[in-house]
MOPAC internal coordinates of N, CA, C and O (Angstrom, degrees):
PM7 1SCF
backbone

  N    0.0000 0     0.00 0     0.00 0    0    0    0
  C    1.4450 1     0.00 0     0.00 0    1    0    0
  C    1.5348 1   108.08 1     0.00 0    2    1    0
  O    1.2310 1   120.88 1   -42.44 1    3    2    1
  N    1.2913 1   115.92 1   137.56 1    3    2    1
  C    1.4635 1   121.01 1   176.38 1    5    3    2
  C    1.5166 1   109.40 1  -118.50 1    6    5    3
  O    1.2310 1   121.14 1   -37.39 1    7    6    5
  N    1.2967 1   115.43 1   142.61 1    7    6    5
  C    1.4531 1   120.90 1  -179.14 1    9    7    6
  C    1.5124 1   108.48 1  -138.49 1   10    9    7
  O    1.2310 1   120.86 1   -51.17 1   11   10    9
  N    1.3190 1   115.96 1   128.83 1   11   10    9
  C    1.4534 1   121.34 1   173.91 1   13   11   10
  C    1.5212 1   107.35 1  -115.75 1   14   13   11
  O    1.2310 1   120.81 1   -47.83 1   15   14   13
  N    1.2881 1   116.06 1   132.17 1   15   14   13
  C    1.4677 1   121.46 1   177.88 1   17   15   14
  C    1.5195 1   107.51 1  -112.67 1   18   17   15
  O    1.2310 1   121.34 1   -58.40 1   19   18   17
  N    1.3320 1   115.05 1   121.60 1   19   18   17
  C    1.4428 1   120.80 1   178.53 1   21   19   18
  C    1.5202 1   106.32 1  -114.06 1   22   21   19
  O    1.2310 1   120.41 1   -72.73 1   23   22   21
  N    1.3005 1   116.81 1   107.27 1   23   22   21
  C    1.4757 1   121.62 1  -177.96 1   25   23   22
  C    1.5095 1   109.60 1  -106.18 1   26   25   23
  O    1.2310 1   120.84 1   -94.18 1   27   26   25
  N    1.3325 1   116.00 1    85.82 1   27   26   25
  C    1.4482 1   119.48 1  -178.16 1   29   27   26
  C    1.5112 1   110.88 1  -149.71 1   30   29   27
  O    1.2310 1   120.71 1   -29.39 1   31   30   29
  N    1.2866 1   116.24 1   150.61 1   31   30   29
  C    1.4405 1   121.75 1   172.12 1   33   31   30
  C    1.5194 1   112.10 1  -100.04 1   34   33   31
  O    1.2310 1   120.87 1  -175.75 1   35   34   33
  N    1.3240 1   115.94 1     4.25 1   35   34   33
  C    1.4577 1   121.48 1  -178.10 1   37   35   34
  C    1.5142 1   109.78 1   -69.15 1   38   37   35
  O    1.2310 1   120.22 1   -61.99 1   39   38   37
  N    1.3104 1   117.19 1   118.01 1   39   38   37
  C    1.4707 1   121.37 1  -175.72 1   41   39   38
  C    1.5083 1   113.25 1   -66.84 1   42   41   39
  O    1.2310 1   119.60 1   155.22 1   43   42   41
  N    1.3210 1   118.37 1   -24.78 1   43   42   41
  C    1.4670 1   120.76 1   178.57 1   45   43   42
  C    1.5233 1   112.76 1   -71.70 1   46   45   43
  O    1.2310 1   120.44 1   171.13 1   47   46   45
  N    1.3128 1   116.77 1    -8.87 1   47   46   45
  C    1.4788 1   120.60 1  -178.61 1   49   47   46
  C    1.5179 1   111.83 1   -67.56 1   50   49   47
  O    1.2310 1   118.82 1   159.03 1   51   50   49
  N    1.3114 1   119.85 1   -20.97 1   51   50   49
  C    1.4665 1   121.10 1  -176.00 1   53   51   50
  C    1.5203 1   110.85 1   -57.42 1   54   53   51
  O    1.2310 1   119.97 1   131.41 1   55   54   53
  N    1.3144 1   117.66 1   -48.59 1   55   54   53
  C    1.4768 1   120.79 1  -178.76 1   57   55   54
  C    1.5188 1   111.73 1   -85.00 1   58   57   55
  O    1.2310 1   119.43 1   140.64 1   59   58   57
  N    1.3279 1   118.69 1   -39.36 1   59   58   57
  C    1.4639 1   121.41 1  -178.46 1   61   59   58
  C    1.5036 1   111.21 1   -62.34 1   62   61   59
  O    1.2310 1   119.92 1   132.82 1   63   62   61
  N    1.3120 1   117.75 1   -47.18 1   63   62   61
  C    1.4616 1   120.74 1  -176.66 1   65   63   62
  C    1.5172 1   111.93 1   -70.20 1   66   65   63
  O    1.2310 1   119.23 1   157.40 1   67   66   65
  N    1.3070 1   119.07 1   -22.60 1   67   66   65
  C    1.4628 1   123.02 1   179.99 1   69   67   66
  C    1.5363 1   110.85 1   -58.08 1   70   69   67
  O    1.2310 1   119.87 1   145.51 1   71   70   69
  N    1.3065 1   117.85 1   -34.49 1   71   70   69
  C    1.4569 1   120.97 1  -179.09 1   73   71   70
  C    1.5280 1   111.97 1   -78.15 1   74   73   71
  O    1.2310 1   119.30 1   170.48 1   75   74   73
  N    1.2914 1   118.94 1    -9.52 1   75   74   73
  C    1.4710 1   122.99 1  -176.70 1   77   75   74
  C    1.5130 1   112.77 1   -89.87 1   78   77   75
  O    1.2310 1   119.25 1   163.99 1   79   78   77
  N    1.3310 1   119.04 1   -16.01 1   79   78   77
  C    1.4725 1   121.36 1  -169.54 1   81   79   78
  C    1.5249 1   111.00 1  -120.73 1   82   81   79
  O    1.2310 1   120.93 1   -25.63 1   83   82   81
  N    1.3253 1   115.82 1   154.37 1   83   82   81
  C    1.4641 1   121.42 1   177.60 1   85   83   82
  C    1.5252 1   111.05 1   -82.16 1   86   85   83
  O    1.2310 1   120.56 1   138.37 1   87   86   85
  N    1.3134 1   116.53 1   -41.63 1   87   86   85
  C    1.4689 1   122.87 1  -179.56 1   89   87   86
  C    1.5051 1   108.26 1  -121.56 1   90   89   87
  O    1.2310 1   120.01 1   -77.16 1   91   90   89
  N    1.3170 1   117.58 1   102.84 1   91   90   89
  C    1.4532 1   121.35 1  -174.83 1   93   91   90
  C    1.5356 1   112.67 1   -74.95 1   94   93   91
  O    1.2310 1   121.16 1   -88.48 1   95   94   93
  N    1.3135 1   115.40 1    91.52 1   95   94   93
  C    1.4615 1   122.18 1   178.62 1   97   95   94
  C    1.5086 1   108.27 1  -128.39 1   98   97   95
  O    1.2310 1   120.85 1   -42.03 1   99   98   97
  N    1.3233 1   115.98 1   137.97 1   99   98   97
  C    1.4518 1   119.68 1   179.87 1  101   99   98
  C    1.5185 1   109.86 1  -135.06 1  102  101   99
  O    1.2310 1   120.93 1   -38.22 1  103  102  101
  N    1.3232 1   115.82 1   141.78 1  103  102  101
  C    1.4632 1   122.97 1   175.73 1  105  103  102
  C    1.5249 1   106.32 1  -119.32 1  106  105  103
  O    1.2310 1   121.09 1   -59.41 1  107  106  105
  N    1.3049 1   115.52 1   120.59 1  107  106  105
  C    1.4671 1   122.39 1   177.80 1  109  107  106
  C    1.5217 1   107.87 1   -91.32 1  110  109  107
  O    1.2310 1   120.82 1   -77.04 1  111  110  109
  N    1.3139 1   116.03 1   102.96 1  111  110  109
  C    1.4594 1   121.28 1  -177.54 1  113  111  110
  C    1.5222 1   113.63 1   -82.64 1  114  113  111
  O    1.2310 1   119.81 1   165.77 1  115  114  113
  N    1.3028 1   117.97 1   -14.23 1  115  114  113
  C    1.4739 1   120.54 1  -178.50 1  117  115  114
  C    1.5195 1   112.82 1  -109.07 1  118  117  115
  O    1.2310 1   119.64 1   169.80 1  119  118  117
  N    1.3269 1   118.29 1   -10.20 1  119  118  117
  C    1.4454 1   121.47 1   179.99 1  121  119  118
  C    1.5139 1   113.43 1    72.59 1  122  121  119
  O    1.2310 1   120.17 1  -147.35 1  123  122  121
  N    1.3182 1   117.29 1    32.65 1  123  122  121
  C    1.4743 1   121.06 1  -176.54 1  125  123  122
  C    1.5257 1   113.03 1  -113.31 1  126  125  123
  O    1.2310 1   119.83 1   169.45 1  127  126  125
  N    1.3204 1   117.93 1   -10.55 1  127  126  125
  C    1.4548 1   119.52 1  -177.79 1  129  127  126
  C    1.5290 1   110.98 1   -87.71 1  130  129  127
  O    1.2310 1   120.73 1   -28.56 1  131  130  129
  N    1.3204 1   116.21 1   151.44 1  131  130  129
  C    1.4535 1   122.36 1   178.70 1  133  131  130
  C    1.5205 1   109.49 1   -85.87 1  134  133  131
  O    1.2310 1   119.99 1   -70.80 1  135  134  133
  N    1.3406 1   117.62 1   109.20 1  135  134  133
  C    1.4740 1   119.30 1  -176.71 1  137  135  134
  C    1.5239 1   113.49 1   -60.49 1  138  137  135
  O    1.2310 1   119.88 1   143.25 1  139  138  137
  N    1.3254 1   117.84 1   -36.75 1  139  138  137
  C    1.4592 1   120.36 1  -179.13 1  141  139  138
  C    1.5269 1   111.03 1   -64.85 1  142  141  139
  O    1.2310 1   120.26 1   139.84 1  143  142  141
  N    1.3055 1   117.10 1   -40.16 1  143  142  141
  C    1.4647 1   121.20 1   179.85 1  145  143  142
  C    1.5244 1   111.09 1   -63.92 1  146  145  143
  O    1.2310 1   120.47 1   135.63 1  147  146  145
  N    1.3345 1   116.71 1   -44.37 1  147  146  145
  C    1.4714 1   120.65 1  -178.22 1  149  147  146
  C    1.5261 1   111.15 1   -70.19 1  150  149  147
  O    1.2310 1   119.27 1   138.32 1  151  150  149
  N    1.3175 1   119.01 1   -41.68 1  151  150  149
  C    1.4630 1   119.80 1   179.39 1  153  151  150
  C    1.5420 1   111.18 1   -68.28 1  154  153  151
  O    1.2310 1   120.39 1   145.25 1  155  154  153
  N    1.3316 1   116.86 1   -34.75 1  155  154  153
  C    1.4545 1   120.52 1   176.59 1  157  155  154
  C    1.5253 1   111.14 1   -65.13 1  158  157  155
  O    1.2310 1   120.13 1   153.03 1  159  158  157
  N    1.3342 1   117.35 1   -26.97 1  159  158  157
  C    1.4590 1   121.45 1   178.39 1  161  159  158
  C    1.5260 1   111.90 1   -86.45 1  162  161  159
  O    1.2310 1   120.04 1  -175.78 1  163  162  161
  N    1.3502 1   117.52 1     4.22 1  163  162  161
  C    1.4557 1   120.46 1   174.87 1  165  163  162
  C    1.5210 1   115.55 1    97.61 1  166  165  163
  O    1.2310 1   119.43 1  -166.20 1  167  166  165
  N    1.3137 1   118.68 1    13.80 1  167  166  165
  C    1.4581 1   123.12 1  -179.13 1  169  167  166
  C    1.5156 1   111.46 1   -97.20 1  170  169  167
  O    1.2310 1   121.12 1   -33.93 1  171  170  169
  N    1.3293 1   115.47 1   146.07 1  171  170  169
  C    1.4552 1   120.74 1   168.48 1  173  171  170
  C    1.5032 1   106.06 1   -86.03 1  174  173  171
  O    1.2310 1   119.58 1   -63.63 1  175  174  173
  N    1.3092 1   118.41 1   116.37 1  175  174  173
  C    1.4749 1   123.05 1  -170.25 1  177  175  174
  C    1.5035 1   111.26 1  -108.08 1  178  177  175
  O    1.2310 1   120.73 1   -46.25 1  179  178  177
  N    1.3229 1   116.21 1   133.75 1  179  178  177
  C    1.4709 1   123.52 1   171.00 1  181  179  178
  C    1.5006 1   107.31 1  -136.46 1  182  181  179
  O    1.2310 1   120.83 1   -30.95 1  183  182  181
  N    1.3316 1   116.02 1   149.05 1  183  182  181
  C    1.4625 1   120.78 1   178.60 1  185  183  182
  C    1.5116 1   109.66 1  -136.89 1  186  185  183
  O    1.2310 1   120.68 1   -40.79 1  187  186  185
  N    1.2982 1   116.30 1   139.21 1  187  186  185
  C    1.4605 1   120.04 1   176.82 1  189  187  186
  C    1.5097 1   109.67 1   -64.59 1  190  189  187
  O    1.2310 1   120.38 1   -45.71 1  191  190  189
  N    1.3301 1   116.88 1   134.29 1  191  190  189
  C    1.4597 1   121.38 1   179.20 1  193  191  190
  C    1.5135 1   114.71 1    84.10 1  194  193  191
  O    1.2310 1   119.81 1   178.48 1  195  194  193
  N    1.3058 1   117.97 1    -1.52 1  195  194  193
  C    1.4832 1   121.85 1   176.90 1  197  195  194
  C    1.5200 1   108.78 1  -115.17 1  198  197  195
  O    1.2310 1   121.34 1   -32.48 1  199  198  197
  N    1.3062 1   115.03 1   147.52 1  199  198  197
  C    1.4564 1   118.19 1   176.85 1  201  199  198
  C    1.5206 1   109.95 1   -73.91 1  202  201  199
  O    1.2310 1   120.96 1   -25.21 1  203  202  201
  N    1.3018 1   115.78 1   154.79 1  203  202  201
  C    1.4729 1   121.47 1   178.53 1  205  203  202
  C    1.5147 1   108.13 1   -70.01 1  206  205  203
  O    1.2310 1   120.06 1   -32.03 1  207  206  205
  N    1.3277 1   117.49 1   147.97 1  207  206  205
  C    1.4784 1   119.69 1   177.73 1  209  207  206
  C    1.5035 1   111.57 1   -63.11 1  210  209  207
  O    1.2310 1   120.92 1   -29.23 1  211  210  209
  N    1.3154 1   115.85 1   150.77 1  211  210  209
  C    1.4625 1   121.28 1   178.88 1  213  211  210
  C    1.5254 1   109.40 1   -65.88 1  214  213  211
  O    1.2310 1   121.08 1   -35.78 1  215  214  213
  N    1.3205 1   115.54 1   144.22 1  215  214  213
  C    1.4644 1   120.16 1   179.05 1  217  215  214
  C    1.5205 1   109.66 1   -70.87 1  218  217  215
  O    1.2310 1   121.37 1   -41.05 1  219  218  217
  N    1.3210 1   114.98 1   138.95 1  219  218  217
  C    1.4586 1   120.47 1   177.74 1  221  219  218
  C    1.5242 1   109.39 1   -80.27 1  222  221  219
  O    1.2310 1   120.91 1   -34.45 1  223  222  221
  N    1.2854 1   115.86 1   145.55 1  223  222  221
  C    1.4668 1   115.45 1   176.48 1  225  223  222
  C    1.4253 1   110.83 1   160.95 1  226  225  223
  O    1.2310 1   120.10 1   180.00 1  227  226  225

């Protein structure tokens, strides 16, 4: 198992960090990240205290 932890508030990290990981998944533990911005950048986004997005189909 591999785990990368990116602890930053830098908004440019959404696209930059995408190239650093094999499986782009992010968990927002503080509820401060913009889910739309991260999913638009190709990340699977989850946040503590928020419901999971509805499945497309």
